[in-house]
C-alpha positions as a Markdown table, in Angstrom:
| # | Residue | x | y | z |
|---|---|---|---|---|
| 1 | Met | 103.6 | 85.2 | 117.1 |
| 2 | Ala | 104.8 | 86.4 | 113.7 |
| 3 | Thr | 102.6 | 86.1 | 110.6 |
| 4 | Ser | 103.6 | 85.7 | 107.0 |
| 5 | Ser | 101.8 | 85.3 | 103.8 |
| 6 | Thr | 102.7 | 84.4 | 100.2 |
| 7 | Met | 100.0 | 86.6 | 98.7 |
| 8 | Asp | 98.3 | 89.9 | 99.0 |
| 9 | Thr | 94.6 | 90.4 | 98.6 |
| 10 | Gly | 92.9 | 93.1 | 96.5 |
| 11 | Ser | 89.5 | 94.6 | 96.4 |
| 12 | Gly | 86.8 | 92.0 | 96.0 |
| 13 | Thr | 89.1 | 89.1 | 96.7 |
| 14 | Gly | 89.6 | 86.8 | 99.6 |
| 15 | Gln | 91.4 | 83.6 | 100.7 |
| 16 | Leu | 90.0 | 80.1 | 99.9 |
| 17 | Leu | 91.2 | 77.7 | 102.6 |
| 18 | Tyr | 92.1 | 74.1 | 101.8 |
| 19 | Gly | 93.8 | 72.8 | 104.9 |
| 20 | Leu | 96.2 | 73.3 | 107.7 |
| 21 | Val | 99.7 | 71.9 | 108.0 |
| 22 | Pro | 102.8 | 72.4 | 110.2 |
| 23 | Ala | 104.4 | 75.8 | 109.5 |
| 24 | Asp | 107.7 | 74.3 | 108.4 |
| 25 | Val | 106.0 | 72.7 | 105.3 |
| 26 | Glu | 106.8 | 74.3 | 102.0 |
| 27 | Val | 104.2 | 74.3 | 99.2 |
| 28 | Thr | 105.7 | 73.1 | 95.9 |
| 29 | Pro | 105.3 | 74.9 | 92.6 |
| 30 | Gln | 103.5 | 71.8 | 91.3 |
| 31 | Ala | 100.7 | 72.2 | 94.0 |
| 32 | Arg | 97.4 | 72.9 | 92.3 |
| 33 | Gly | 94.2 | 73.8 | 93.8 |
| 34 | Leu | 90.9 | 74.8 | 92.2 |
| 35 | Ser | 91.0 | 76.2 | 88.6 |
| 36 | Asp | 90.3 | 79.7 | 87.4 |
| 37 | Pro | 89.2 | 82.1 | 88.7 |
| 38 | Val | 91.0 | 80.8 | 91.8 |
| 39 | Gly | 94.7 | 81.7 | 92.0 |
| 40 | Pro | 97.7 | 79.4 | 92.7 |
| 41 | Val | 98.2 | 77.7 | 96.1 |
| 42 | Gly | 100.2 | 79.6 | 98.7 |
| 43 | Met | 100.6 | 79.5 | 102.5 |
| 44 | Ile | 99.7 | 81.8 | 105.4 |
| 45 | Arg | 101.7 | 81.0 | 108.5 |
| 46 | His | 101.1 | 81.8 | 112.1 |
| 47 | Gly | 103.4 | 80.4 | 114.8 |
| 48 | Glu | 103.7 | 76.7 | 114.2 |
| 49 | Val | 100.6 | 76.3 | 112.0 |
| 50 | Ala | 100.1 | 77.3 | 108.3 |
| 51 | Ala | 97.0 | 77.4 | 106.0 |
| 52 | Leu | 97.1 | 76.3 | 102.4 |
| 53 | Val | 95.2 | 79.0 | 100.5 |
| 54 | Ser | 94.4 | 80.4 | 97.1 |
| 55 | Glu | 93.3 | 84.0 | 96.3 |
| 56 | Thr | 89.8 | 84.0 | 95.0 |
| 57 | Pro | 87.0 | 86.4 | 94.2 |
| 58 | Leu | 84.7 | 86.8 | 97.2 |
| 59 | Asp | 81.7 | 86.0 | 95.1 |
| 60 | Val | 83.2 | 82.7 | 93.7 |
| 61 | Arg | 80.7 | 79.9 | 93.5 |
| 62 | Leu | 82.1 | 76.5 | 94.5 |
| 63 | Gly | 80.5 | 73.1 | 94.5 |
| 64 | Arg | 81.1 | 71.6 | 91.1 |
| 65 | Pro | 82.3 | 68.0 | 91.2 |
| 66 | Glu | 85.7 | 69.1 | 89.8 |
| 67 | Asp | 86.0 | 71.7 | 92.6 |
| 68 | Leu | 85.6 | 69.0 | 95.3 |
| 69 | Leu | 88.0 | 66.7 | 93.4 |
| 70 | Ala | 90.7 | 69.3 | 93.1 |
| 71 | Tyr | 90.3 | 70.2 | 96.8 |
| 72 | Arg | 90.8 | 66.5 | 97.8 |
| 73 | Glu | 93.6 | 65.9 | 95.4 |
| 74 | Leu | 95.6 | 68.8 | 96.7 |
| 75 | Leu | 95.3 | 67.7 | 100.4 |
| 76 | Asp | 95.9 | 64.1 | 99.6 |
| 77 | Gly | 99.0 | 65.0 | 97.6 |
| 78 | Val | 100.4 | 67.2 | 100.4 |
| 79 | Ala | 99.6 | 64.5 | 103.0 |
| 80 | Val | 101.0 | 61.5 | 101.1 |
| 81 | Thr | 103.7 | 62.9 | 98.8 |
| 82 | Gly | 104.8 | 65.5 | 101.3 |
| 83 | Asp | 104.6 | 63.0 | 104.2 |
| 84 | Val | 103.0 | 65.6 | 106.4 |
| 85 | Pro | 99.8 | 65.7 | 108.6 |
| 86 | Val | 96.9 | 67.7 | 107.1 |
| 87 | Leu | 93.8 | 69.1 | 108.8 |
| 88 | Pro | 91.2 | 69.6 | 106.0 |
| 89 | Val | 89.3 | 72.9 | 106.2 |
| 90 | Arg | 85.5 | 72.6 | 105.5 |
| 91 | Phe | 85.2 | 72.7 | 101.7 |
| 92 | Gly | 84.3 | 76.1 | 100.3 |
| 93 | Thr | 85.5 | 78.2 | 103.3 |
| 94 | Val | 86.6 | 81.7 | 102.1 |
| 95 | Leu | 87.8 | 84.4 | 104.4 |
| 96 | Gly | 88.0 | 88.0 | 103.4 |
| 97 | Ser | 91.7 | 88.6 | 103.8 |
| 98 | Thr | 95.1 | 87.2 | 104.8 |
| 99 | Thr | 94.6 | 89.0 | 108.1 |
| 100 | Ala | 91.4 | 87.0 | 108.7 |
| 101 | Val | 93.2 | 83.8 | 108.1 |
| 102 | Ser | 96.0 | 84.7 | 110.5 |
| 103 | Glu | 93.4 | 85.6 | 113.1 |
| 104 | Leu | 91.8 | 82.2 | 112.7 |
| 105 | Leu | 95.1 | 80.5 | 113.2 |
| 106 | Ala | 95.9 | 82.6 | 116.2 |
| 107 | Val | 92.7 | 82.0 | 118.0 |
| 108 | Arg | 93.0 | 78.2 | 117.9 |
| 109 | His | 96.7 | 77.9 | 117.3 |
| 110 | Asp | 97.4 | 75.4 | 120.1 |
| 111 | Glu | 94.3 | 73.3 | 119.3 |
| 112 | Tyr | 95.4 | 73.0 | 115.6 |
| 113 | Lys | 99.0 | 72.3 | 116.6 |
| 114 | Ala | 97.9 | 69.5 | 118.8 |
| 115 | Ala | 95.6 | 68.0 | 116.2 |
| 116 | Leu | 98.3 | 68.0 | 113.6 |
| 117 | Ala | 100.6 | 66.3 | 116.0 |
| 118 | Glu | 98.0 | 63.6 | 116.6 |
| 119 | Leu | 97.9 | 62.9 | 112.8 |
| 120 | Glu | 101.7 | 62.9 | 112.4 |
| 121 | Gly | 102.9 | 59.8 | 110.6 |
| 122 | Arg | 99.4 | 58.5 | 109.8 |
| 123 | Val | 97.3 | 58.1 | 106.7 |
| 124 | Glu | 93.9 | 56.8 | 105.8 |
| 125 | Tyr | 92.7 | 53.9 | 103.7 |
| 126 | Val | 89.1 | 53.2 | 102.8 |
| 127 | Val | 88.2 | 49.5 | 102.1 |
| 128 | Arg | 85.0 | 48.7 | 100.3 |
| 129 | Ala | 83.6 | 45.2 | 99.8 |
| 130 | Arg | 80.7 | 44.8 | 97.4 |
| 131 | Tyr | 78.7 | 41.6 | 97.1 |
| 132 | Val | 78.7 | 39.5 | 94.0 |
| 133 | Glu | 75.1 | 39.8 | 92.9 |
| 134 | Arg | 74.5 | 36.1 | 92.0 |
| 135 | Ala | 76.1 | 34.9 | 95.2 |
| 136 | Leu | 74.2 | 37.4 | 97.3 |
| 137 | Leu | 70.8 | 36.4 | 95.9 |
| 138 | Ala | 71.6 | 32.7 | 96.2 |
| 139 | Gly | 72.4 | 33.2 | 99.9 |
| 140 | Val | 69.3 | 35.2 | 100.6 |
| 141 | Leu | 67.1 | 32.6 | 98.9 |
| 142 | Ala | 68.8 | 29.8 | 100.9 |
| 143 | Glu | 68.3 | 31.7 | 104.2 |
| 144 | Glu | 64.8 | 33.1 | 103.6 |
| 145 | Pro | 62.1 | 30.5 | 102.7 |
| 146 | Glu | 59.6 | 33.3 | 101.9 |
| 147 | Ala | 62.0 | 34.8 | 99.4 |
| 148 | Ala | 62.5 | 31.5 | 97.7 |
| 149 | Asp | 58.7 | 30.9 | 97.5 |
| 150 | Leu | 58.1 | 34.3 | 96.0 |
| 151 | Arg | 60.9 | 33.7 | 93.5 |
| 152 | Asp | 59.2 | 30.5 | 92.4 |
| 153 | Gln | 55.8 | 32.2 | 92.1 |
| 154 | Leu | 57.3 | 35.0 | 89.9 |
| 155 | Arg | 59.3 | 32.7 | 87.7 |
| 156 | Gly | 58.1 | 33.0 | 84.1 |
| 157 | Leu | 55.7 | 35.9 | 84.7 |
| 158 | Pro | 56.0 | 39.2 | 82.8 |
| 159 | Glu | 58.0 | 42.0 | 84.5 |
| 160 | Asp | 54.8 | 44.1 | 85.0 |
| 161 | Ala | 52.9 | 41.2 | 86.6 |
| 162 | Ala | 52.4 | 40.5 | 90.3 |
| 163 | Val | 53.8 | 43.9 | 91.4 |
| 164 | Glu | 53.0 | 43.4 | 95.1 |
| 165 | Leu | 54.9 | 40.1 | 95.1 |
| 166 | Arg | 57.9 | 41.7 | 93.5 |
| 167 | Ile | 57.8 | 44.5 | 96.1 |
| 168 | Arg | 57.7 | 42.1 | 98.9 |
| 169 | Leu | 60.6 | 40.1 | 97.5 |
| 170 | Gly | 62.6 | 43.3 | 97.2 |
| 171 | Glu | 61.9 | 44.2 | 100.8 |
| 172 | Ile | 63.1 | 40.7 | 102.0 |
| 173 | Val | 66.2 | 41.0 | 100.0 |
| 174 | Ala | 66.9 | 44.6 | 101.2 |
| 175 | Gln | 66.5 | 43.5 | 104.8 |
| 176 | Ala | 68.7 | 40.5 | 104.4 |
| 177 | Val | 71.4 | 42.7 | 102.7 |
| 178 | Glu | 71.3 | 45.1 | 105.6 |
| 179 | Ala | 71.7 | 42.4 | 108.1 |
| 180 | His | 74.6 | 40.8 | 106.2 |
| 181 | Arg | 76.2 | 44.3 | 105.8 |
| 182 | Ala | 76.2 | 44.9 | 109.5 |
| 183 | Ala | 77.8 | 41.5 | 110.2 |
| 184 | Asp | 80.4 | 41.8 | 107.3 |
| 185 | Thr | 81.4 | 45.3 | 108.5 |
| 186 | Glu | 82.2 | 43.8 | 111.9 |
| 187 | Arg | 84.1 | 41.0 | 110.2 |
| 188 | Leu | 86.1 | 43.5 | 108.1 |
| 189 | Val | 87.0 | 45.6 | 111.1 |
| 190 | Glu | 88.0 | 42.6 | 113.2 |
| 191 | Ala | 90.2 | 41.2 | 110.4 |
| 192 | Leu | 92.0 | 44.5 | 109.7 |
| 193 | Gly | 92.0 | 45.9 | 113.3 |
| 194 | Pro | 95.5 | 44.5 | 114.2 |
| 195 | Tyr | 97.0 | 46.5 | 111.3 |
| 196 | Cys | 95.5 | 49.9 | 112.0 |
| 197 | Leu | 95.2 | 52.5 | 114.8 |
| 198 | Ala | 91.5 | 53.3 | 114.4 |
| 199 | Asp | 88.5 | 52.5 | 112.2 |
| 200 | Ala | 85.4 | 54.4 | 111.1 |
| 201 | Pro | 82.5 | 52.5 | 109.4 |
| 202 | Leu | 81.1 | 54.6 | 106.5 |
| 203 | Pro | 77.6 | 54.7 | 104.9 |
| 204 | Ala | 77.1 | 52.3 | 102.0 |
| 205 | His | 77.5 | 53.9 | 98.5 |
| 206 | His | 75.7 | 51.1 | 96.7 |
| 207 | Glu | 72.8 | 48.8 | 97.6 |
| 208 | Gln | 75.2 | 45.8 | 97.2 |
| 209 | Asp | 78.0 | 47.1 | 99.4 |
| 210 | Ala | 79.0 | 44.5 | 101.9 |
| 211 | Ala | 81.1 | 46.9 | 104.0 |
| 212 | Arg | 82.8 | 50.3 | 103.7 |
| 213 | Val | 85.2 | 51.3 | 106.4 |
| 214 | Ala | 87.9 | 53.9 | 106.8 |
| 215 | Phe | 91.1 | 52.9 | 108.6 |
| 216 | Leu | 93.8 | 55.1 | 110.2 |
| 217 | Val | 97.2 | 53.5 | 109.5 |
| 218 | Glu | 100.7 | 54.3 | 110.6 |
| 219 | Arg | 102.9 | 55.1 | 107.6 |
| 220 | Gly | 105.4 | 52.4 | 108.6 |
| 221 | Arg | 102.6 | 49.7 | 108.5 |
| 222 | Arg | 101.1 | 50.6 | 105.1 |
| 223 | Thr | 102.5 | 47.5 | 103.5 |
| 224 | Ala | 101.4 | 45.2 | 106.3 |
| 225 | Phe | 97.9 | 46.7 | 106.0 |
| 226 | Thr | 97.5 | 46.4 | 102.3 |
| 227 | Asp | 98.9 | 42.8 | 102.4 |
| 228 | Ala | 96.2 | 42.0 | 105.0 |
| 229 | Val | 93.5 | 43.6 | 102.7 |
| 230 | Arg | 94.8 | 41.5 | 99.8 |
| 231 | Asp | 94.7 | 38.3 | 101.8 |
| 232 | Leu | 91.1 | 39.1 | 103.0 |
| 233 | Ala | 90.0 | 39.9 | 99.5 |
| 234 | Glu | 91.2 | 36.4 | 98.4 |
| 235 | Thr | 89.2 | 34.8 | 101.3 |
| 236 | Trp | 86.0 | 36.8 | 100.3 |
| 237 | Arg | 86.4 | 36.5 | 96.5 |
| 238 | Asp | 83.6 | 34.0 | 95.9 |
| 239 | Trp | 80.9 | 36.3 | 97.3 |
| 240 | Ala | 82.3 | 39.9 | 97.4 |
| 241 | Thr | 84.9 | 42.0 | 95.6 |
| 242 | Met | 87.1 | 44.3 | 97.5 |
| 243 | Arg | 88.6 | 47.7 | 96.6 |
| 244 | Thr | 91.1 | 49.8 | 98.6 |
| 245 | Ile | 91.3 | 53.6 | 98.2 |
| 246 | Gly | 94.5 | 55.2 | 99.7 |
| 247 | Pro | 96.7 | 56.3 | 101.1 |
| 248 | Thr | 95.0 | 59.6 | 101.6 |
| 249 | Ala | 94.8 | 62.4 | 104.1 |
| 250 | Ala | 93.0 | 61.3 | 107.3 |
| 251 | Trp | 89.6 | 62.7 | 106.2 |
| 252 | Asp | 87.6 | 60.5 | 108.6 |
| 253 | Phe | 89.8 | 60.9 | 111.6 |
| 254 | Val | 90.3 | 64.7 | 111.9 |
| 255 | Pro | 90.2 | 65.5 | 115.6 |
| 256 | Val | 89.0 | 69.1 | 115.1 |
| 257 | Thr | 86.7 | 71.0 | 112.7 |
| 258 | Val | 88.2 | 73.8 | 110.8 |
| 259 | Gly | 86.1 | 76.3 | 108.8 |
| 260 | Arg | 82.4 | 77.2 | 108.9 |
């Protein structure tokens, strides 16, 4: 298979990999990856698969929040604006030359091609529900007599008093939230399941998160999915707020791992 590249490497430089796309995709001049000292985004093609890359010093240090944000924004932009499947490469993967990138594509060409085909026409949404604090606490106190009793004992006491009672109350609330979160995650998945191809529950980001789930959605069903989320948010509004992130690249549904 023929190999082509949009850039040459010099001494002390390598290729920072962002993601893989079908070889017929063209990177636009507006595509932006990581900032200096990393170069502009280009493509290295092999057969029917291509890598989005930037030339970078081999000793570059990555890991700042802005680096990760730029990496995600590039791949989300390609996936959504370009309407193409994307296989994210493990963040921070740098290979020593364009030849090394081509060899990576060659060794697993058919696997990458099949994975890209699997993601064709699909995008990801993440739906997060977060409990309304007052409603959550009221529910726990109604369900847990011990918690209600502890609350009554603590009423009017200074913040630094009865530390053991406060710790116990915190434990009861945390256990109740965890149980509610498991049940509400199931409810969220069940409600939105008819509008998606797959779902992936994600770890909570906040102690009051009621549910956090990634959904793989066909592009043609995006409106139906977001309408369903809106309707569900209205149903849950008295005790949880809902936020939708997407569409994005299918970060949580990538069928193969790329990078090291």
